[in-house]
C-alpha positions as CSV (number, residue, x, y, z in Angstrom):
1,M,148.4,-23.6,-99.1
2,N,147.0,-20.7,-97.2
3,S,149.0,-17.5,-97.2
4,K,150.7,-18.1,-93.9
5,E,151.8,-21.7,-94.9
6,R,153.0,-20.4,-98.3
7,F,155.0,-17.5,-96.6
8,L,156.7,-19.7,-94.0
9,A,157.5,-22.3,-96.5
10,R,159.2,-19.8,-98.9
11,L,161.2,-18.4,-96.0
12,R,162.7,-21.8,-95.5
13,G,163.3,-22.3,-99.2
14,Q,160.7,-25.1,-99.4
15,P,158.4,-25.6,-102.5
16,V,155.3,-23.5,-102.6
17,D,152.3,-23.4,-104.9
18,R,153.3,-19.8,-105.8
19,P,155.7,-17.2,-104.5
20,P,154.1,-15.0,-101.8
21,N,152.9,-11.5,-102.6
22,L,154.1,-8.9,-100.0
23,D,153.2,-5.7,-101.7
24,I,152.9,-2.7,-99.5
25,F,149.5,-0.9,-99.8
26,M,148.5,2.4,-98.2
27,T,147.0,5.1,-100.4
28,F,145.8,2.5,-102.9
29,A,144.1,0.5,-100.2
30,A,142.2,3.5,-98.8
31,H,140.8,4.5,-102.1
32,Y,140.0,1.0,-103.1
33,I,137.3,0.9,-100.5
34,G,136.2,4.5,-101.2
35,Q,137.6,6.0,-98.0
36,P,139.5,9.3,-97.7
37,L,143.1,9.0,-96.6
38,S,142.5,10.9,-93.4
39,S,140.1,8.0,-92.3
40,Y,142.7,5.4,-93.3
41,Y,145.4,7.1,-91.1
42,L,143.2,7.9,-88.1
43,D,140.6,4.9,-87.8
44,Y,142.0,1.4,-87.5
45,R,138.7,0.1,-88.6
46,V,139.1,1.7,-92.0
47,L,142.7,0.6,-92.3
48,S,141.9,-2.9,-91.4
49,E,138.9,-3.3,-93.7
50,A,141.0,-1.8,-96.5
51,N,143.7,-4.4,-96.2
52,L,141.3,-7.3,-95.8
53,A,139.5,-6.1,-99.0
54,L,142.7,-6.6,-101.0
55,L,143.4,-10.2,-100.1
56,D,141.2,-12.1,-102.5
57,P,141.0,-9.8,-105.5
58,F,144.8,-9.5,-105.8
59,Q,146.1,-12.6,-104.0
60,V,148.0,-10.6,-101.4
61,D,149.6,-12.8,-98.8
62,V,149.8,-10.3,-95.8
63,V,147.7,-7.9,-94.0
64,Q,149.5,-4.9,-92.7
65,V,149.3,-1.8,-90.5
66,I,151.8,0.5,-92.2
67,S,150.1,3.9,-93.0
68,D,152.4,6.8,-92.6
69,P,155.6,7.9,-90.8
70,Y,153.9,9.9,-88.0
71,R,152.4,7.4,-85.6
72,E,155.2,7.7,-83.1
73,T,155.9,11.4,-84.0
74,A,152.4,12.4,-83.1
75,D,152.4,10.7,-79.8
76,F,155.8,12.4,-78.9
77,G,153.7,15.5,-79.1
78,A,154.4,16.9,-82.6
79,E,151.7,18.7,-84.6
80,I,150.5,16.5,-87.5
81,L,148.0,17.8,-90.0
82,F,145.7,15.5,-91.8
83,P,144.0,16.9,-95.0
84,R,140.9,15.0,-95.7
85,D,142.1,13.1,-98.8
86,D,145.8,13.9,-98.9
87,L,149.1,12.9,-97.3
88,P,149.6,13.9,-93.6
89,Y,152.5,16.3,-92.9
90,C,154.4,17.8,-89.9
91,P,154.6,21.6,-90.3
92,R,157.5,22.0,-87.9
93,P,160.1,19.8,-86.2
94,L,159.5,19.0,-82.6
95,I,163.2,19.2,-81.8
96,S,164.8,22.4,-82.7
97,E,167.7,22.5,-80.3
98,P,169.3,20.3,-77.6
99,R,167.1,21.4,-74.7
100,D,164.1,20.4,-76.6
101,L,165.1,16.8,-76.2
102,L,165.1,17.1,-72.4
103,K,161.4,18.2,-72.6
104,L,160.3,15.0,-74.4
105,D,158.6,12.2,-72.6
106,P,158.8,9.0,-74.7
107,P,155.3,7.9,-75.5
108,D,153.5,4.9,-74.1
109,P,152.1,3.0,-77.1
110,Y,149.1,2.0,-75.1
111,N,148.2,5.6,-74.3
112,G,149.4,7.4,-77.3
113,R,146.3,8.1,-79.6
114,R,147.9,7.0,-82.9
115,M,150.1,4.2,-81.5
116,S,147.2,2.7,-79.6
117,D,145.2,2.8,-82.9
118,R,147.8,0.7,-84.6
119,L,147.7,-1.8,-81.8
120,L,143.9,-2.0,-82.3
121,A,144.4,-2.6,-85.9
122,V,146.9,-5.5,-85.2
123,R,144.5,-7.1,-82.8
124,Y,141.4,-6.7,-85.1
125,L,143.3,-8.1,-88.1
126,K,144.6,-11.0,-86.3
127,E,141.0,-11.7,-85.1
128,Q,139.8,-11.7,-88.7
129,V,142.6,-13.8,-90.4
130,G,143.7,-16.0,-87.6
131,D,146.5,-18.4,-88.9
132,E,145.4,-18.0,-92.5
133,T,147.4,-14.8,-93.3
134,P,150.5,-13.2,-91.8
135,V,149.8,-10.0,-89.9
136,M,152.5,-7.4,-90.3
137,G,153.0,-4.8,-87.7
138,W,155.2,-1.7,-88.3
139,V,157.5,0.7,-86.5
140,E,159.7,3.5,-87.7
141,G,163.5,2.8,-87.3
142,A,165.3,4.8,-84.7
143,L,167.1,6.8,-87.4
144,A,163.9,7.5,-89.4
145,E,162.0,8.6,-86.4
146,A,164.8,10.9,-85.3
147,A,164.8,12.6,-88.7
148,V,161.2,13.3,-88.6
149,L,161.4,14.7,-85.0
150,R,164.4,16.9,-85.9
151,G,163.6,17.7,-89.6
152,V,165.3,15.7,-92.4
153,G,167.6,18.5,-93.5
154,N,168.7,19.5,-90.0
155,F,169.2,15.9,-89.1
156,L,171.4,15.1,-92.0
157,L,173.7,18.0,-90.9
158,D,173.6,16.9,-87.3
159,L,175.1,13.5,-88.3
160,S,178.3,15.2,-89.2
161,E,178.2,18.3,-87.0
162,R,176.7,17.0,-83.7
163,P,177.0,13.2,-83.7
164,E,176.9,12.9,-80.0
165,W,173.6,14.7,-79.7
166,V,172.3,12.4,-82.5
167,D,173.3,9.4,-80.3
168,D,171.0,10.8,-77.5
169,I,168.0,11.1,-79.9
170,L,168.5,7.7,-81.3
171,E,168.8,6.0,-77.9
172,M,165.4,7.5,-77.1
173,T,163.7,6.7,-80.4
174,A,165.1,3.2,-80.4
175,Q,163.5,2.4,-77.0
176,V,160.2,3.6,-78.4
177,S,160.5,1.4,-81.4
178,I,161.3,-1.6,-79.3
179,K,158.5,-1.2,-76.9
180,F,156.1,-0.5,-79.8
181,A,157.3,-3.6,-81.7
182,K,157.0,-5.9,-78.8
183,L,153.4,-4.8,-78.0
184,Q,152.3,-5.3,-81.6
185,V,153.7,-8.8,-81.4
186,A,151.9,-9.3,-78.2
187,V,148.5,-8.4,-79.7
188,G,149.0,-10.6,-82.8
189,A,151.7,-9.4,-85.2
190,D,153.6,-12.3,-87.0
191,I,156.0,-10.0,-88.6
192,I,157.3,-6.5,-87.7
193,G,158.3,-4.2,-90.5
194,L,160.9,-1.5,-89.7
195,G,161.0,1.5,-92.0
196,D,164.4,3.3,-92.1
197,A,164.2,5.1,-95.5
198,I,166.4,8.0,-94.5
199,A,169.2,5.4,-94.4
200,S,169.6,5.2,-98.2
201,Q,170.9,8.7,-98.1
202,I,173.9,8.1,-95.8
203,S,177.2,6.4,-96.2
204,P,178.0,2.7,-95.1
205,K,180.1,4.1,-92.3
206,M,177.3,6.4,-91.1
207,Y,174.9,3.5,-91.4
208,R,176.9,1.3,-89.2
209,R,177.1,3.9,-86.5
210,F,173.6,5.5,-86.6
211,A,171.3,2.9,-88.0
212,L,172.4,-0.6,-87.8
213,P,172.9,-0.9,-84.0
214,Y,169.3,0.2,-83.4
215,E,167.8,-1.9,-86.1
216,Q,169.6,-4.8,-84.5
217,Q,168.2,-3.9,-81.1
218,V,164.6,-3.9,-82.5
219,F,165.0,-7.0,-84.4
220,N,166.5,-8.9,-81.4
221,A,163.5,-7.9,-79.4
222,V,161.1,-9.0,-82.2
223,H,162.9,-12.3,-82.4
224,E,162.7,-12.9,-78.6
225,M,159.0,-12.4,-78.9
226,G,158.8,-15.2,-81.5
227,A,158.1,-13.0,-84.5
228,L,159.8,-12.3,-87.8
229,A,161.5,-9.1,-88.9
230,R,161.2,-7.1,-92.3
231,L,163.6,-4.3,-93.1
232,H,162.4,-1.7,-95.4
233,I,164.8,1.0,-96.8
234,C,163.4,2.2,-100.1
235,G,165.8,3.9,-102.6
236,N,169.2,2.8,-103.7
237,T,170.7,0.7,-101.0
238,I,173.3,-1.1,-103.1
239,H,176.0,0.5,-101.0
240,L,174.3,-0.8,-97.8
241,L,173.4,-4.4,-98.6
242,P,176.2,-6.3,-96.6
243,D,175.4,-4.0,-93.5
244,M,171.6,-4.5,-94.0
245,L,172.2,-8.2,-93.8
246,E,173.8,-7.7,-90.4
247,S,170.5,-6.2,-89.0
248,G,169.3,-9.7,-88.4
249,A,166.1,-9.1,-90.5
250,D,164.4,-12.2,-92.0
251,I,163.1,-10.2,-94.9
252,I,165.0,-7.4,-96.6
253,D,163.2,-5.3,-99.2
254,Q,164.9,-4.3,-102.3
255,D,163.8,-1.2,-104.4
256,W,163.8,-1.3,-108.2
257,M,167.3,0.1,-108.7
258,V,169.0,-2.7,-106.7
259,D,170.4,-5.8,-108.4
260,L,168.0,-8.3,-107.0
261,N,170.2,-11.3,-108.2
262,H,173.2,-9.8,-106.3
263,A,171.1,-9.3,-103.2
264,A,169.8,-12.9,-103.2
265,Q,173.3,-14.3,-103.6
266,L,174.7,-12.1,-100.9
267,F,171.9,-12.9,-98.4
268,G,172.2,-16.7,-99.0
269,E,170.1,-18.6,-96.4
270,R,170.5,-15.6,-93.9
271,A,167.6,-13.5,-95.2
272,S,164.9,-13.5,-97.9
273,P,165.1,-10.7,-100.5
274,C,161.7,-9.1,-101.3
275,G,161.1,-7.1,-104.4
276,N,161.7,-5.4,-106.7
277,M,159.5,-4.1,-109.6
278,D,159.5,-0.4,-110.1
279,P,156.4,0.8,-108.5
280,V,156.0,3.7,-111.0
281,S,157.2,2.7,-114.3
282,I,156.1,-0.9,-114.1
283,M,153.1,-1.2,-111.6
284,L,151.6,2.3,-112.2
285,Q,152.5,3.1,-115.8
286,G,153.3,-0.3,-117.4
287,T,151.2,-2.6,-119.4
288,T,149.8,-5.9,-118.1
289,K,152.4,-7.7,-120.2
290,Q,155.2,-5.6,-118.7
291,V,153.9,-6.4,-115.2
292,F,153.7,-10.0,-115.9
293,S,157.2,-10.2,-117.4
294,D,158.8,-8.2,-114.7
295,T,157.2,-10.1,-111.9
296,Q,158.5,-13.3,-113.3
297,R,161.9,-11.6,-113.6
298,A,161.9,-10.5,-110.0
299,I,161.0,-14.0,-108.7
300,Q,163.7,-15.7,-110.9
301,Q,166.3,-13.3,-109.6
302,S,165.3,-13.5,-106.0
303,G,166.0,-17.2,-105.6
304,T,164.1,-20.0,-103.9
305,R,163.5,-18.0,-100.7
306,G,162.5,-14.8,-102.6
307,L,159.3,-12.9,-101.8
308,N,157.6,-10.7,-104.4
309,A,156.6,-7.0,-104.0
310,A,157.1,-3.8,-105.7
311,G,160.1,-2.0,-104.6
312,C,158.1,0.4,-102.5
313,E,154.4,1.2,-101.9
314,I,151.9,0.4,-104.6
315,P,151.0,3.8,-106.0
316,D,147.5,5.2,-105.8
317,S,145.7,4.8,-109.1
318,T,147.7,1.7,-110.0
319,P,145.5,-0.2,-112.6
320,E,143.8,-3.1,-111.0
321,E,144.5,-5.2,-114.1
322,N,148.2,-4.6,-113.3
323,L,147.9,-6.0,-109.8
324,R,145.9,-9.0,-111.4
325,A,148.7,-9.5,-113.9
326,Q,151.2,-9.6,-111.0
327,S,149.1,-12.4,-109.3
328,E,148.9,-14.4,-112.6
329,A,152.7,-14.2,-113.0
330,L,153.1,-15.6,-109.5
331,K,150.7,-18.4,-110.2
332,S,152.8,-19.2,-113.4
333,Y,156.0,-19.4,-111.5
334,A,155.4,-22.0,-108.8
335,G,158.3,-23.9,-107.3
């Protein structure tokens, strides 16, 4: 089976030669090919070649364009700084008060420098892998993007103190996410991942009001385009699992602190759980024996439709032998 055949069969609960590996790579990928992080973030060719370089050595079953949370933010007009070989950051929120929202023009993904770079990455990766390997595009969820534009601390206060204003921000960011997702599918994405990490910090009631409706809108658009949807909310999402299922995602990531067996039973045939080894204590710091054992544990708990991945990004400096141990464990657990 090639990676795409393996991935689609597993989503349907059909037998596969091995469970698919959907690890998320960013900083590890850049350094694996000897490139500084700034090049990975700013040049689609570097990002693409880094992802392609991981496929054979570590038996990864997806190529992906996830890089950092500032693609849309930069094209909204925020200042984003890119140290040569460190994480990018936004020194000041773009939205400080309600009138700032009126000044913003939602970016056009075709013309925004960083969003268009991601579109080029999707197109290039599709040209390289064809129908052999799924191509995963990526958007920030409306909630996550609003939090970056406003500043996380300010935004969390706004949820309680100025919810109507939050609604206005979310309506705008959701439309950008939808348009960006659809364009990525149009140029070759088989899957759209949506990152909404800030959602793990809010209550189920707040999630149902401020996150879920917009995730549903994005995933509806993705499905209308004929692609699949992956929801990624890292952190402890135990309190959100029933609502995350209502997002319509085909794949729902689980971080290491979530009971994967519980998630798999809850999701049933509606979504595939993906996870959930600890990216730090297991993948980065664990022995090959621990990685092998925990990979098998995760696959067993995730059920016949489960996909394998660390709970979040594979950390920089993860030992290569640990990634190979993950691959060997997947090969040993065919079914």
